[in-house]
N, C-alpha and C positions, 0 to 999 in steps of 0.2 A: 896370137891368142888374145894380146891387149888391144889390138885393134877391133877385132871381132866384137869386143865385149863391150867397148867404147860405143861401136855402131848399133850395138843393141840396147844400150843404155838410152841412145839418142831417139830412137824409135819408141820407145818404152816413155820415154819422155816427152815426144811429140803426143802419143796417144793418150797420157794422162793430160795434158793441156786441152786436148780436144773434147775428152770427156768427165774432166775435173767438174764442170760447173753442173754436173747431172747429178741428182739425187737417186741412188739407187737403194736406198732403205726401201723394205719389205713391208708387208702389212702390218705387222708385228710392231713397227714404229711408225705408223704412217696416220695415227689417231689424232683428233682434237681434243684439248683439254684445255680449261683456263684454271683449273685447281692441281693441287699436289695431293697426293696420299701420303700420311707419314704413320707408318704402321709399327708402335714401341714395342719393345721387347717385353714378354710378360714376365722375367724373371728378373726384371730391376724394380726396385723399390716404387711406389707410386710417388713418393717426394721426388724422386730423382726425375722420372717422368714431367713433374710438374714443373721443376726447374729447369729441364731442357726446352719445353715451352715456352717459359718466359725469356731464355735467351733467344730463340727463335724470332719472337714477336718483336724484340727490340733489334736484333739486327738486321732483318728484314722488312722492319715495319707493317707487319700483318697480324692478322687474329686467328691464331689455331682456333679450331672449333670442332668438336665431336661432329661426325656426319649425321648423326640420329641419335635416337634414345637408345638404341640396341649395341652402339658403337662401342660404348664406355667398357664395358668386357673385354674386347679385343683391342682396347687401347687405338685405336682407328681414328685420326684426325686428318683434318684436311685446311689447308693452307692457300691463298691466292700464288698463283704464279706460273711462269712460261718456262720455255725449255732451257733458257740461260738461268735461271733459278733451281729448276731441277737438277742441272749439272752441278751448280755450286753446293747445292746441299748433299748431294751424294758424296764430294769429296770433303765435306766437312766434317767436323769430329760427332756432330750430330747422328750420322751414319750409324756411329757404333751401337747407338742406345737404339736402333730400331731394327726390326725384321726386315724392311724393306722400304725405299722410298722410291714413290712411283708418279706417273701421270695419272691425275683422275678422268681417264678417258671419258667421251662422252659417246652412247652407241643412240642411235635413232631409229626410227621408223623406216624400214625401207619402202621405196615410194615409186612404183614404177609409172604410174599412170592415173588419169582423174577418175575418180569414182563414177558409177552409174547409178543413176534413179531407177526404182520399181518400173516406170512406166516403159523403161527400155527392154525390159524383161517380158512384160505382156504383147510385145510385138511379136509377130510370126518369126520363127528362129530359121534357120537356113540348117536344113539336116546336113549337108557338108561341112559346116562350121563347128556346130557342136553334136558332138555323140551322146544321145540321151537315149537310154532304154526304157520306155516309158513302163510304170509297175502298177497292177489291178490290185495287188495287196500290199502295198504299200501303205505309210500314216496317211490320215486326213486333213494335214496341213494344207492349206488352199494354195500355196506357191511350191508345195513339194515336187512337181512336176517340173519347176525351172530349175531343180538343183542336179543339174548335169553333174555335178561334182561328186555327189552320194552315189549316185548309178554306177559312176566311174569306179568308185572304189568297192562296189558290190557289198553296201551296206545291209542291206536288208536280210541277206543270209547269216551276216554276224548277229542282228538282232533275233534271230532264231533262238541262240545260245545264251545271249547276255545284252544288257542295255547299259551295263557299267556300275550298278549298285552296288555302294558301298566302297567307292572308290572318290578318292579326292585330288583333283588337277587343280593345281596353283597356276594362275593366268598373270606374270609378270609384263607389265603393258603399261596403258593409259589409264587402268581404273576400269572397273565395269558399273555402268548403270541399268538398273533393272528393268528395260522396259517390257512393255507389254508380253512380249515371247519369251522374256525370261523369269517372269511373276512365278511362274509354277516351276522354276528350277531349283534345287537345292543349294543353299550358300553355307560356307562356312567364314567365320570372320578372318577377315586379312587385314592390312595395315596400308595407309598412305604414306611412302617414303619420301614424296615429295615436299608435302607440306607438314608433314609429322604430325598425323591424326589418323584416328582410327576407321574411319569412313572411308573407303578407299575407293570413290566415284569416277566417272568417266567425265573429262571435259573436251575431249578431242573427237570420241567415236572409234577410234581403233581398236582397243581392247575391248569393249563391248562388241563389236563385231567378230572377233576372234573367240572371244567366250562363246559366242553363239554356234561357231559351227562344232565346238566342241561341246555343248550340251543345252543347247535351245530347247526349250519345252516342246513336245513333239507329240503328236496324235491329238490336240488339243482344237483342230476345227480352226486353226488361225496361223498366219503367218507361215514360218519354214521349220524345217527340222535340224536336229544336231545329232550328232555321232552316238555319244555316249550321254543319253539324254536323262539317266537315270543316276549319275554321277554329280557330286558335290562339286561347287566353284569356289576356289580361294580367293577373290580380288587383291593383288599387290601392285599398287602403282609407284612406277620406276620413272615413267616418262610423263611430262608435263603437258600443258596444252598443245605446244608447239611440236612435239613428239620426241624431244629428245633428254635423254637421264645420263647419270654418271656410272661407272662402273662401280663407285663405292655403294651407291644405292641398291644397285642391281644385284651386286654379292650380298648384301645384308639380307635384301628379300629371299635371294635363295637359302640362305642359313635359315631366315624365319619361315619357309615353306617347309624345309626339312625336320626344325623343332617341332611344328603343329602339325605334322602328320600327313604333308601331302603324298601324294603316292606317285603322279609326275607333275612336272614343270613343263610349262610351255613359255616360250621364249620369241617373240614375233619382234625380234629387234635387232641391231647389230652395227658391225662399223670396224673401223680399224683399231689397232693398239691393243697388245698382248698386257693383260693385268695379271699379277702374281696374285694379288689380293680376290680376284674372282675367280682364278685357277683352283685356289685353296678353297674357296666355298663351294665349286663346285665337286671337286673331290671328298668335302664332308658330306656333301649332300648323297655323293653316289655311295658313300660307305653307310650311308643311314638308308640305303636302300630306293632311293628317289630314282625314278626314270627321267632325264632331262632331255627336252628337244628343244632346237632353234631352228631359225629362217637362215639359210644359206647367205642371200643376200641377192640385190637387185641389179648390181652393175654388168651383168654378163660375163662376169671375169673368171678367170683360172683359178680356183681356190675359194673355198667359202669365206665369210666373214668370219669376224670374233662375235659371239661365245659359240657359233657352229663349228668353227674348227678346233676347240679345245678337245683333250681326251675326255671321254665318259658324257659326251654331248652328242646327241643324235642330230647330224646336220643334215635339214629337207631342201630338196630342190623343187622347181615350180614346172607343172605339167600345163599346157593350155586347154583349150576347149577341145582341142583336135586330138588330144592323148600325146602330143608331142612335147620335147621340151621348150617351155615357155622362153621365147627370145630373151627376156630382161635377165634370166635365172643364172645365178653364179652355177660353177660344176667344178668337177676335179677334186682335189684334195679336200677332205673335209665333208664331202657331199656321202649319207650313207643310203639314203633311200629318196625316192619321189613321189608326191603328191599332188593333187589338183591345186594349181595355186591361178589359174584362170589368164585370161588374153582380150585382148578386145572383142573375139570372135563370143565371148561368154565369159563372164565374171563370176566371183562367188557371190551369192544373194544371203543376205541375213540383215534381221533387224537391229539398227543402232540408234545412237543418238545424233540429231544434226547440231554439230556446237555453234551454228551461225543462227539457230531459231530456237533460244533458248533451252537447248538438249531435248528437244522434244523427237520422240520415236519416229524412224523413218525406217524405211527398206532400200538398202543401197547395195550395190554390187562392186567390192574391190579385187584389185587382181595383184599380185605378189607372192614371194616366197612367203612373206607374214599370213599369208590364207591357206597356205600347202601345211606349214610345220602345226597349226592346230588340227588338220586330219590325222595326222600321225598321233598328236597328243590324245585324240578320242580315241583311235584305235587302240594306241596303249592302254588307256584306262579300260577299253573290252577285254584286254589281254590279261591286265591284272585280275580284273573281276572273273576270269576264267581260271584264276589258279597260279598263275604264274607271275612271282612277285620280285624275283631278283633282277636287277636291271640289265644286266646283262644277257640273262634268259629273254627279257622283253625284246630286245633288240636283234637275239638270233630270231625270235618267231617271227619278228617284222622282216626280216631280211630274206629268212629261209621261204617266206610266204608269199614273197613280193613278185608280181610279174616280169620276170626277166626280159632284158633286151640284150641280144646276142651284139650288135653291133653299137659297144659303146666304148669307144677307145680311150675317150675324152672323160669318162665317168659322170656324163650327163644324169644319169640316174639312179648312182649308185648301186645298191644291191637289186635294185628294178622300181618298179611302179606300185605303189601301196595298194594291198589286197586287203579290204577287212573281213570278207568272208573266210580267205583262205587262213588267215593269220588267226582269228577265233579257233576253227576248225583245230588248227596245228596245235593252239593253247591246251584246247579241251583235250586230245588226243594224248598229252604228255610232252617230253624232252624229245630234243632233236636227237635223232639216231644218225650213226654213222653213214646209213643206207640215204641218209636225208641230206646228210652235207656231200656225200658223193653226188647225189642228184644235183644239188647246188651247184656244184661246180662244173659237172656236164652241162646243165642249161644255161649257166652264165658265159658258157665258152671257154673256161679256163683248161679244159681236157683237149680242145681243139688245137693242134700245132699251129694253125694260122693265126690264134691269139697272139703267139709268143712273136711271130714273125713278121708280121706286117702291119703297119700304120705309123705314123707319129714320128714321136723321137726313136722306136724299137725298129726302123726299117731296117731290114736285114740287109738288102744290098749295100750300102754305104758303110756298115759296120763291118762287112765281110770284107770289103775293100779295104777299110782301115787297117784291119789286121793285117790282112797279106801284103799291102802296102808297106806297113812297119818292117814288117820280115824283108822284103825284098831290098828295102834301104839297109838294112841291117848286113844282109847276103852281099850285097853291091859293095858297101864300105869292108866288107871282110877280105874281099879280093885284094885290096889296097893295104890295108891295115890286119892283118892275120890274127883273130883271138878265137878263144875256145867260147862256144855256146854253153851259159850257165842258166839257172833257173833265176837268177836276180835278173841276168838280161830280158829273159823271156817274162818276166812279171812284167818290167819295165815296159816292154813293147806293149804288152796286153793294156796295161792300167793307163799308158798314154794314148793309145789308139780309141780303144771302145770302152775300158772298164767291163764291168759285169751287166752288160748292158740290156741283158733279158730281165733283169729283176726290176727294171721299172716299169714291166709291165704288170707286176702283182699288186692286187688291192686286197688287203685285208682291214676291213672297213670299221674295225672298233680300234687300230692302230694308225698313227701318223704316218702319212704317204714318204715324208721326206728321207727316212733311212733306206728305203729301198731305191729312191731316185740318186742318192748320195752314192750308194755301193754300186750300183747301175752306172755311174758315169765316168767318162774317161777325164783324165785330169783337164781338157780345155772347158771340160762341162761343168765342172763343181762350181764355177761363178755363179750359174743358173740353176743347181739343181736343187737348193732349198725350197725357192720360190717356183719351180717347176714349170718356167717359161722357156722358150724355145732359142732364143736370141743369145749370142754367145756374150759374156762379159769380156771386154777387150783386155782387160789385165790377166784373165785366166789364158785366154784364147791368144796367147803371145808368147814371146821368146823369154817372157819373166821367169817362169816357172823354172823351166828349163836351168836357166842361169843361177838360179838361188840353188836349185837341185845339185848343179855341179859345183857349186862354190862349197856345198855342205857334205857331199859324199866324195869328191873326186879323191880326197888321199884314202878312202876306207877300199882295201884292195877286193872286198865283196860288193860293197852297196854303189860302188862307181860304175859298175854295170849295171846297175837299176838307173841311176841319172843316165846312164847313155841310151839305155834301151826306152827311158820316158820321154827322152827328148826325141828319140826318131819315131815314137808312138805318136808323140803331139806333132810331129812334123806332117804324118800321114794323114792325121785326123784334119789338121786343118787345110791341108791339100785337099783331100776330099770334098770337105765340107765347103769348099770355095767352089766347087762346083754343083754339089747336090743342094745345098742348103747354107747359103752363104750371109745369115743373118746375125748381125752384131748390134749390140745396143747403142744406139745413137747415130747407126749408120744405115740402119734398116738392112734390105735385101738388094742393095745396090751394086753399082761396079766399085766402089769405093770399099764396100765390105769384102768383096771378091780380092781387091787388090792389097788390104790389109791382113787377109788369112794367107794368099800367097806369099807376100814379102816374109811373114813371120815364120810359116813353114819353111821359106827358103832358109833364114835366119838359123832356125831349130836345126836343119840339118847340116849347116857351114859349123855350128858349135859342136854338135856331134863329132864332125869329121877330122875339126881340128882337136877335141879333147883326144881320140883316136891316135892324132898324129903325133902328140905329145906324149901319150902313152908309149906308141912305140921307138921314141925318140929315148924315153927315161931309160927303157928295158934295155 
């Protein structure tokens, strides 16, 4: 037994040496930052806060300052610092007087490509690339025929019911400049959190473009159309001219919007780094009845970026001009719905400013999930104007009315593709019924057995082989070392080999995906379950976990059988994976990953055999 454990530890040490240099942090900790947020507790006296601020300034040679003029009541201060200083602060005595100390992450404008000038839109379009249904009854804006995106979401049908009157949409972005096509749009006061001033004008062009999609003046014989063009816009500048801004500013802007009466918030920005400060602001706005929408991100990655992946935020992926998922768009966990974001074949046309030409108005086409999110924000405004006010109900209307995509195992589209006409009709008709929900389940394929057994991480054949293999290994060892079958052994076999794998296919769009991935994972898959990747974490997909389980449980008369069963289940899982999907972090899907999995499967089998042999000798 001692020799086998030493051999196992050698293999683990070798694996750690190979993979130790790699950084396996998830998106939650991968953001960039230059400053640190100090959120002081509200139950301590102001004098004590000041005393600690002075001590921090002296000890770290920094100047703590309020993030902006609205931060004083929340006691949110920022200081310059890196990860080393962050770690030191969290271990210091100052941590006791704060709610939390965290990075002041920088979120940015997602940027998948170069913008297009108006001249490109006036060229003849290939009908195979851009699917546009010309309207004879639509608005008289001169370039409306170029807005394939509004035709794609069937906005004209929605306009028969409402145009968004009485609703306020906060645009948390680079600010908004009132170009010619926004002159007739209604505005309410906003704020510039970057420069700490009342006027939130745009010095980038991104925010003005986003605002135009939501509420550009329409039917004025000029320019283009907006979706909820009778709604009001609240400009909140949190991104500077270069397109970046801190979570502290963004979080304060969210609370500002909620306090000043915004019904809908659009955030066409994002990045890595989870923030408690921002999560608290989102929860605060949600409790006040605000619908919050954010871009999923443009990295083409599995999993939306922040803030789209926070609970209570509607994450939006992008469709290209062909109606399919745009190649740049993030997908997977955090995506609730998809909307037109544009592609090289057809971008989203709006009037914005040209920052390189003194901020003059110019018609430009952008593409990205930044452009997809305001489509959903505009339709959310139409839904609210139709009488649906609660954020969860607005989300339900958006999802239940979306055009469903049957084959979407990787959740490219969320609930489906945005449909403004169907959404407003559903909102006008009233609450979602059980029959509607059942129809949604059917249309999305959840009632189709094929949904649960084919594709991706839920492939049925390998999982069956893993379970059967674990039982065969147990049966084989039972011939040499007789033992009694028990629920503890059986549960260990299942947990080690397959987990409750069918749970991985469940998508409940207003809940985080990771609990279903964790519950649906075998023990070797737990290392990558949270992040939703396919490749094995080499520490989990090895004999390490079985050794730990044996060390902890072998002395217990009941749970030792769970350890034995789990060890055999892991052996079966790794053995089958070596042939079906030999992907290991750092090794890819190469012969080395196969060897790694096979060697560890044999070690697991040997460990279980040795444990049963010692058990027989003890008896």
